[in-house]
C-alpha positions in Angstrom: 19.3 -85.7 93.1 23.1 -85.5 92.2 23.4 -89.3 93.0 20.4 -90.1 90.7 21.7 -88.0 87.9 25.2 -89.2 88.2 24.1 -92.8 88.2 21.8 -92.2 85.2 24.4 -90.4 83.1 27.2 -92.9 83.9 25.1 -96.0 83.0 23.4 -94.5 80.0 26.7 -93.8 78.3 28.4 -97.0 79.5 25.5 -99.2 78.3 25.9 -98.1 74.6 27.4 -100.9 72.8 27.4 -103.1 75.9 26.4 -106.8 75.6 23.0 -106.1 77.2 22.2 -103.5 74.6 23.2 -106.0 71.9 20.8 -108.5 73.7 18.0 -105.9 73.6 18.5 -105.6 69.8 18.5 -109.4 69.5 15.4 -109.9 71.6 13.5 -107.0 69.7 14.3 -108.5 66.3 13.4 -112.0 67.5 10.1 -111.3 69.2 9.0 -108.2 67.2 7.1 -107.1 70.3 8.8 -103.9 71.7 6.5 -103.3 74.7 7.0 -106.7 76.4 10.7 -106.6 75.6 11.0 -103.1 77.2 9.0 -104.2 80.2 11.3 -107.2 80.6 14.4 -105.1 80.4 13.0 -102.7 83.1 12.0 -105.6 85.4 15.3 -107.4 85.2 17.3 -104.2 85.5 15.5 -102.7 88.5 15.9 -106.1 90.3 19.5 -106.6 89.3 20.6 -103.0 90.0 18.7 -102.8 93.3 20.6 -105.9 94.5 23.9 -104.5 93.1 23.4 -101.0 94.8 22.5 -102.7 98.1 25.5 -105.0 97.9 27.8 -102.1 97.2 26.3 -100.1 100.1 26.4 -103.0 102.5 30.0 -103.8 101.6 31.0 -100.2 102.1 29.3 -100.2 105.5 31.1 -103.4 106.6 34.4 -102.3 105.3 34.3 -98.6 106.3 38.0 -98.1 106.1 40.1 -95.7 104.1 41.6 -98.7 102.3 38.1 -99.8 101.1 37.4 -96.2 99.9 40.7 -96.3 97.9 39.7 -99.6 96.5 36.3 -98.2 95.3 38.2 -95.3 93.7 40.6 -97.7 92.0 37.6 -99.7 90.9 36.2 -96.7 89.0 39.6 -96.3 87.2 39.6 -100.0 86.3 36.0 -99.7 85.0 37.4 -96.9 82.7 39.8 -99.4 81.2 37.3 -102.2 81.0 34.8 -99.8 79.2 37.2 -99.5 76.3 36.9 -103.3 75.7 33.9 -103.9 73.4 31.3 -106.5 74.4 29.7 -109.1 72.3 26.6 -111.1 73.2 27.8 -114.6 74.1 27.1 -117.1 71.4 25.6 -119.6 73.8 22.8 -117.4 75.0 19.6 -119.4 74.3 16.4 -117.4 75.0 13.5 -119.6 75.9 11.0 -118.1 73.6 8.2 -120.6 74.5 7.6 -118.4 77.6 7.0 -115.2 75.6 8.8 -112.0 75.1 8.4 -110.5 78.6 9.5 -113.6 80.5 12.3 -114.5 78.1 13.6 -110.9 78.2 13.4 -110.6 82.0 15.3 -113.9 82.6 17.9 -113.3 79.8 18.5 -109.7 80.8 18.8 -110.4 84.5 21.4 -113.1 84.0 23.4 -111.4 81.2 23.7 -108.3 83.4 25.4 -110.3 86.1 29.0 -109.2 86.3 28.5 -106.8 83.5 30.2 -103.4 83.4 27.0 -101.5 84.3 26.2 -103.9 87.2 29.8 -103.5 88.6 29.4 -99.7 88.2 26.2 -99.9 90.2 27.9 -101.8 93.0 30.7 -99.1 93.0 28.1 -96.3 93.0 26.2 -98.0 95.9 29.5 -98.3 97.8 30.4 -94.7 97.2 27.0 -93.0 97.8 25.2 -95.4 100.3 21.9 -94.4 98.6 20.6 -97.7 97.3 17.3 -96.5 95.9 18.7 -93.3 94.2 21.5 -95.4 92.7 19.2 -98.2 91.6 16.7 -95.8 90.1 19.4 -93.8 88.3 21.2 -96.8 86.9 17.9 -98.3 85.8 16.9 -95.1 84.1 20.3 -95.0 82.4 19.8 -98.6 81.1 16.3 -97.6 79.8 17.7 -94.5 78.1 20.2 -96.7 76.2 18.0 -99.7 75.6 14.6 -98.3 74.5 16.1 -96.8 71.3 17.9 -100.1 70.8 14.7 -102.0 70.9 12.9 -99.7 68.5 15.8 -98.8 66.2 18.0 -101.9 66.6 20.6 -102.4 64.0 20.0 -99.0 62.4 21.1 -97.3 65.6 24.2 -99.4 66.0 25.2 -98.7 62.4 25.1 -94.9 62.9 26.7 -94.5 66.3 30.5 -94.7 66.7 30.6 -97.2 69.6 34.3 -96.5 70.0 33.6 -92.8 70.7 30.8 -93.7 73.2 33.1 -96.2 74.9 35.8 -93.4 75.3 33.2 -91.0 76.8 32.1 -93.6 79.3 35.7 -94.5 80.1 36.4 -90.8 80.7 33.4 -90.5 83.1 34.6 -93.6 85.1 38.1 -92.2 85.2 36.8 -88.8 86.5 34.8 -90.5 89.2 37.8 -92.5 90.3 40.2 -89.5 90.3 37.6 -87.4 92.1 37.2 -90.1 94.8 41.0 -90.2 95.2 41.1 -86.4 95.4 38.4 -86.4 98.1 40.3 -89.0 100.1 43.6 -87.1 100.0 41.9 -83.7 100.8 39.5 -84.4 103.7 37.2 -81.5 104.6 
């Protein structure tokens, strides 16, 4: 359960103000159909994050060296720095609305999440914990915790929350995970 809760908390906080959250707001205001948009976000996220957690776990299994574990720890610290850089939805995202809210959201969310902070965090969590389903379920829940309010409240939510503060909290969580990993490596049981 610790893996599930850690993954959920980390991604829920990191997702606030992220480009996929901005995309959720954009899609919700464009389609005005929250249920298909939320279903599309869920479908895209579970597929994307299951692949990411699997990739992280597989890479860690292949490269089971101390150097790789140090690289994962350093990756969390780099994620802390990256989290402090605010995201914007790319101007060239063109959602194919002829296919409907669910399909458009699923496709857009899946591809926009590629290489995103939360996907990279999911890869790192998969590498650290080797628990693909717990990590994927936790990170997907974290995405839903952040994005469901964004779909329903949209621009009102963004106007009331200090994204800078949220980014600092998320960065602190990534930093703690990285430092904790370094500490565990230097103090084996």
